[in-house]
C-alpha positions in Angstrom: -0.1 0.2 -0.2 2.6 2.5 0.6 4.3 2.3 -3.1 0.4 2.6 -4.2 0.2 6.0 -2.5 3.7 6.8 -3.7 2.4 6.5 -6.6 -1.0 8.6 -7.9 1.6 12.0 -7.0 2.8 11.0 -9.6 -0.2 9.6 -11.5 -2.1 12.7 -11.0 0.5 15.1 -12.9 -1.1 13.4 -16.2 -4.6 14.4 -15.0 -3.9 17.9 -15.5 -1.9 18.3 -18.4 -4.3 16.1 -20.7 -0.9 15.6 -22.3 -2.4 13.0 -25.8 -0.8 12.4 -29.1 2.0 9.6 -30.2 2.8 5.4 -30.6 1.9 3.5 -27.2 5.2 2.1 -25.8 5.2 -1.1 -24.3 5.7 -1.3 -20.2 9.1 -2.2 -18.4 9.0 -2.8 -14.5 12.1 -4.1 -12.5 11.7 -7.0 -10.2 11.2 -4.4 -7.5 8.3 -3.1 -8.9 9.7 -0.1 -10.1 9.2 1.5 -13.6 10.5 3.9 -16.2 7.6 7.3 -16.3 6.4 6.4 -19.6 3.5 8.3 -21.9 1.5 6.1 -23.5 -1.5 7.3 -26.5 -4.5 6.7 -27.5 -7.2 8.5 -29.5 -9.2 10.1 -27.1 -7.3 9.7 -23.2 -3.3 10.1 -22.3 -1.7 7.1 -20.0 1.4 7.5 -18.0 3.3 5.5 -15.9 4.6 6.3 -12.9 8.0 5.3 -10.6 7.4 3.7 -7.6 8.7 5.9 -5.0 11.0 4.4 -2.1 9.1 6.8 1.2 5.5 6.5 1.9 3.2 9.3 0.8 -0.5 10.2 1.3 -2.5 9.0 -1.3 -4.6 12.0 -3.0 -6.4 10.1 -5.9 -10.0 8.9 -4.9 -8.6 5.4 -6.6 -6.3 3.1 -6.3 -3.2 2.3 -8.5 -0.5 0.3 -7.9 3.7 0.7 -9.4 3.1 0.5 -13.3 -0.4 1.8 -13.3 -1.6 3.3 -16.4 -3.9 6.1 -15.5 -5.9 7.2 -18.2 -6.5 11.1 -18.8 -8.7 13.1 -20.4 -8.7 15.0 -23.1 -10.6 18.1 -23.7 -11.1 21.4 -22.7 -10.2 21.9 -19.0 -11.3 25.8 -17.0 -8.9 26.5 -14.5 -10.2 28.4 -11.3 -7.7 30.1 -8.4 -8.6 28.9 -5.2 -7.9 31.6 -3.3 -9.6 34.2 -5.1 -12.6 32.1 -6.8 -11.8 33.9 -10.2 -11.7 31.7 -13.0 -7.9 32.0 -14.8 -7.3 30.0 -17.5 -8.4 27.1 -19.8 -6.1 24.7 -20.1 -6.4 22.2 -23.2 -4.7 18.3 -24.1 -4.5 17.4 -27.3 -2.7 14.8 -29.1 0.6 15.3 -27.5 0.9 18.8 -26.7 -1.2 21.1 -23.3 -2.4 24.5 -24.6 -3.0 27.1 -21.7 -5.7 30.2 -22.6 -5.4 33.6 -20.4 -9.3 34.3 -20.0 -9.1 37.5 -19.6 -6.5 38.4 -22.9 -6.8 35.5 -25.0 -2.6 35.3 -24.4 -2.1 31.4 -26.1 0.8 28.9 -24.8 1.5 25.6 -26.3 3.8 23.1 -25.8 4.8 19.4 -26.1 3.8 17.5 -22.3 6.0 16.2 -20.5 5.4 15.0 -16.8 7.7 13.4 -14.7 6.2 11.9 -10.6 3.9 14.3 -10.5 5.3 17.4 -11.7 6.0 19.3 -14.9 7.5 22.9 -15.8 4.8 25.3 -18.0 6.0 28.5 -19.2 9.0 28.3 -16.6 6.5 27.4 -13.8 7.4 24.1 -11.6 3.5 22.6 -10.9 2.3 19.8 -8.9 -0.4 17.9 -10.3 -3.0 16.6 -8.0 -5.5 14.0 -9.5 -8.9 14.6 -7.2 -10.9 12.2 -9.7 -11.2 12.1 -13.2 -12.8 15.0 -14.8 -10.9 17.3 -11.9 -7.4 17.7 -10.5 -5.5 20.3 -8.6 -2.8 22.7 -9.9 -0.1 24.4 -7.1 3.0 26.3 -8.3 5.9 25.8 -6.5 6.8 27.9 -4.0 9.6 29.6 -5.7 7.1 30.4 -9.0 4.5 31.8 -6.4 2.7 28.6 -4.9 -0.8 29.3 -6.5 -3.3 26.8 -6.2 -5.3 26.2 -9.5 -9.2 23.5 -9.1 -9.0 22.7 -12.8 -12.2 21.0 -14.3 -12.8 19.2 -18.0 -15.8 20.4 -19.5 -16.1 19.6 -22.8 -13.9 17.8 -25.9 -12.2 20.2 -27.9 -8.4 20.6 -29.7 -6.2 22.6 -30.0 -6.3 23.9 -33.1 -10.3 24.4 -32.7 -10.3 26.4 -29.3 -11.4 29.9 -29.5 -13.2 31.1 -26.8 -13.1 35.4 -26.9 -11.2 36.8 -24.4 -12.5 39.1 -21.7 -10.6 41.7 -23.5 -13.1 41.0 -26.3 -16.4 41.2 -24.5 -16.5 43.4 -22.8 -14.9 45.6 -25.8 -17.4 43.7 -28.0 -20.7 44.5 -25.7 -20.1 48.0 -25.3 -20.2 48.7 -28.5 -22.8 46.9 -29.4 -25.1 48.7 -26.7 -23.4 52.1 -27.3 -24.5 51.6 -31.5 -28.2 50.8 -30.1 -29.0 53.2 -27.4 -26.3 56.0 -28.8 -24.8 56.3 -25.1 -21.9 54.7 -24.6 -21.0 53.6 -20.5 -18.5 55.1 -18.7 -17.7 51.3 -17.4 -18.6 47.8 -18.5 -16.6 45.3 -15.9 -16.7 41.8 -15.9 -19.3 41.4 -13.4 -19.0 37.4 -12.4 -18.1 34.2 -14.4 -20.8 30.9 -14.2 -19.0 28.0 -14.8 -16.5 27.9 -17.8 -18.9 29.1 -20.4 -20.9 32.4 -19.3 -19.8 35.3 -18.1 -21.9 38.5 -16.1 -20.9 41.4 -18.1 -22.1 45.0 -16.0 -22.7 48.2 -17.9 -22.9 51.4 -16.2 -22.7 55.1 -15.3 -21.2 56.6 -12.1 -23.6 59.2 -11.1 -22.5 61.3 -8.5 -20.9 58.4 -6.5 -24.1 56.3 -7.6 -23.9 53.7 -10.1 -26.3 53.4 -12.1 -27.0 50.6 -14.4 -27.5 50.8 -18.1 -27.7 47.2 -19.3 -26.7 43.3 -17.9 -25.6 40.8 -20.6 -25.2 37.4 -19.8 -22.8 35.6 -22.6 -21.3 32.6 -23.9 -17.2 33.0 -23.5 -17.4 30.9 -27.1 -20.0 31.8 -29.3 -20.9 35.4 -28.4 -24.6 35.6 -28.1 -26.8 34.8 -24.8 -29.3 37.7 -23.7 -30.0 41.0 -21.9 -31.7 41.3 -17.9 -34.9 41.0 -19.4 -34.5 37.6 -21.2 -33.7 39.5 -25.0 -31.6 37.7 -27.1 -28.2 39.4 -27.7 -25.5 38.4 -30.5 -22.1 41.0 -29.9 -21.4 39.4 -33.6 -23.9 41.3 -34.7 -22.9 44.8 -36.5 -23.2 48.1 -35.0 -26.6 49.4 -35.6 -26.4 52.3 -38.1 -28.3 54.5 -35.4 -30.1 57.8 -36.3 -27.6 59.8 -38.9 -30.2 62.8 -41.0 -29.2 64.4 -43.2 -27.5 67.7 -41.8 -26.4 71.0 -43.8 -24.9 72.5 -41.3 -22.0 70.4 -40.7 -20.3 70.9 -43.5 -20.5 74.6 -42.9 -19.0 74.6 -39.5 -16.8 72.0 -41.4 -15.4 74.9 -44.0 -15.2 77.6 -41.2 -13.3 75.2 -39.6 -15.8 75.1 -36.2 -16.3 72.0 -34.7 -19.9 72.4 -32.9 -22.5 74.5 -33.7 -25.5 75.8 -31.1 -29.2 76.8 -31.7 -31.5 78.8 -28.9 -34.8 76.5 -29.3 -36.4 78.0 -26.2 -37.5 78.0 -22.5 -38.7 74.6 -21.1 -40.4 73.8 -17.4 -37.9 72.6 -14.9 -39.7 69.1 -14.5 -39.8 68.2 -18.3 -36.7 65.9 -17.3 -37.5 63.5 -20.4 -38.6 63.5 -24.3 -39.9 61.4 -26.5 -40.4 62.8 -30.4 -44.3 62.0 -30.2 -44.6 64.3 -27.0 -47.2 67.0 -28.0 -45.0 69.0 -25.1 -41.9 69.2 -28.0 -44.4 69.0 -30.8 -45.8 72.5 -29.6 -43.1 74.0 -28.4 -40.3 73.1 -31.8 -43.5 74.4 -34.0 -44.1 77.4 -31.8 -39.9 78.0 -32.7 -40.4 78.8 -36.5 -37.6 77.0 -36.6 -38.6 73.5 -38.9 -38.3 74.5 -42.3 -34.3 76.3 -41.3 -33.3 72.5 -39.3 -36.6 69.9 -40.6 -34.5 66.8 -38.4 -35.7 69.1 -35.4 -38.9 66.8 -35.9 -37.1 63.6 -36.3 -34.3 64.0 -33.4 -35.0 60.0 -31.6 -35.5 60.3 -27.9 -31.8 58.5 -27.7 -30.6 62.1 -28.8 -32.0 63.7 -25.6 -29.8 65.0 -22.8 -31.0 67.0 -19.6 -29.5 68.5 -16.4 -32.8 67.8 -13.8 -32.8 71.9 -12.9 -31.8 72.7 -16.6 -34.7 75.5 -18.3 -33.2 76.2 -21.5 -33.8 73.8 -24.7 -30.5 73.6 -27.2 -29.6 72.7 -30.3 -26.3 71.2 -30.5 -24.5 70.6 -33.9 -21.1 68.5 -34.0 -19.6 69.2 -36.9 -18.5 65.4 -37.4 -21.2 63.1 -37.5 -18.9 60.2 -36.1 -17.6 62.6 -33.3 -19.0 61.0 -30.3 -19.8 63.6 -27.3 -19.6 63.5 -23.7 -21.7 66.2 -21.4 -20.9 66.3 -18.1 -23.5 68.0 -15.5 -21.0 70.5 -13.3 -22.5 72.7 -10.1 -22.9 76.1 -11.8 -20.8 77.9 -8.7 -18.2 75.9 -8.2 -17.5 74.3 -11.3 -17.6 70.6 -10.1 -18.1 68.3 -11.9 -21.3 66.5 -10.9 -21.5 63.5 -14.0 -22.0 62.6 -17.8 -25.6 63.0 -18.4 -25.0 62.1 -21.8 -22.0 59.8 -23.7 -22.9 60.2 -27.8 -21.6 57.2 -30.0 -22.8 58.9 -32.6 -21.9 62.9 -34.3 -25.5 63.2 -35.1 -27.4 66.5 -33.8 -29.1 66.4 -29.7 -31.5 67.7 -27.7 -29.8 69.4 -24.6 -32.3 70.5 -21.7 -29.2 72.7 -19.1 -29.2 76.2 -17.1 -31.2 77.3 -14.3 -28.9 80.1 -12.7 -28.2 83.2 -14.4 -24.4 82.2 -11.7 -23.2 80.0 -14.4 -24.1 77.0 -16.8 -24.3 73.6 -15.6 -23.3 71.8 -18.6 -20.0 70.9 -20.3 -19.5 69.7 -23.9 -16.2 67.9 -25.1 -16.7 66.6 -28.5 -14.3 64.2 -29.1 -13.8 63.9 -33.2 -10.1 63.0 -33.2 -8.4 66.3 -32.2 -7.7 68.0 -30.1 -11.0 70.6 -28.7 -11.4 72.3 -25.9 -15.0 71.5 -23.9 -17.5 74.5 -23.5 -20.3 75.5 -22.3 -23.9 77.4 -23.9 -25.4 80.1 -21.9 -27.9 83.3 -22.5 -26.1 86.5 -22.3 -26.8 88.3 -19.2 -26.4 91.9 -21.6 -29.2 90.8 -24.0 -29.9 87.5 -23.5 -28.6 86.3 -27.0 -27.1 82.6 -27.3 -23.9 82.3 -26.7 -20.4 79.3 -26.6 -17.9 79.5 -24.4 -15.8 78.7 -27.2 -14.9 80.8 -30.8 -14.4 77.8 -32.5 -18.4 77.4 -31.6 -20.8 78.4 -34.1 -24.3 80.4 -32.8 -26.8 79.9 -35.2 -30.1 81.5 -35.7 -32.4 79.9 -33.4 -35.5 81.4 -30.7 -35.0 85.5 -29.9 -34.8 86.4 -26.6 -34.5 89.4 -24.2 -33.2 87.9 -21.7 -32.6 84.5 -19.6 -35.2 83.2 -17.6 -34.7 83.5 -13.8 -35.1 79.9 -11.8 -38.5 81.4 -9.8 -39.6 82.0 -13.4 -39.3 78.6 -14.0 -40.6 77.2 -11.2 -43.9 79.0 -11.4 -43.9 77.3 -15.5 -43.3 74.7 -14.0 -46.6 74.3 -11.5 -48.6 75.8 -13.9 -47.4 73.7 -16.6 -48.3 70.4 -14.4 -51.5 72.2 -13.6 
């Protein structure tokens, strides 16, 4: 039994690597029961022989072995979890005589011939010992000088190295952000891997931070191998699908801006109640307001602006049309404190540079937004506002053009906004 126990650690080694491939070799034993380590390969399993030890050891595998006994290792894909953090780190794939490791986060692939001696083997310069827990689960322990990391590895599917192509977590994060943004015209501030469910499913959390509050945009439950899954409501999601086309109207003003060297344009559309913190194209209030401006012939796309192209601050009372010069630009609108200038969070993070409506500003002290146009060039942030002198529409940056809009003789005070809001509510 002592020799039986001694063989276990060595035999266990092969289970992790799952090495396979090559021609089988005949077993040879000495009179005292020892044998040279030999690898045998079949079409679907790898067999390892161990060298019997003269010292007693503690058996770590549930099955009993005898010196020189062959252990069949299951070929295919194993997923490996760090036992300290419980995080999925690697896939190991055993195929023929090859052992390949795939980094779950980056997708980096390392592959080498597998060779194990007496329950230990080296991979990418790290020495591992292997405990065979049962035929489909092993434990890998790195040598102390290599960090001592303990990986619990579980077999989960048939696979060959050449056909094993999981998406890395970095790829899934980028794909999820692009998929969501192109369909909502909102680029989430953050997209994180929230958790993993076994070997194949990952949960992606898309969210913004607004005044130290996490505002969830969406959660996707995605298969790491197909790139498809569901959203939080169970709707079908396929991250392979191309980006949605989005709203791309004909905007003559964009060409005017580019010719003049301006990177953005503004049109003041009038005052709105402070409580009007939403927008729908068919909303009677906005339809009437836009019609009353007399500007729908000048800017015909005004009546077509989708709700995805709307941004507001909670106390804003001015409605502006913002026109980026570059239709492919990405635009950020950041809510700021009009007194201190402190940033309070983004209220708009566009995927594309189509015109959008912006409800903002409530104080004569200063604007409550900063707009940043990301078009590949260094562009200063700017703010729209109404002049305290004559009420005319202004921009805080000279390369932002103010187009013809609603005429006004002065900005509406916060008190007047509250009164008009109450009247509208009544």
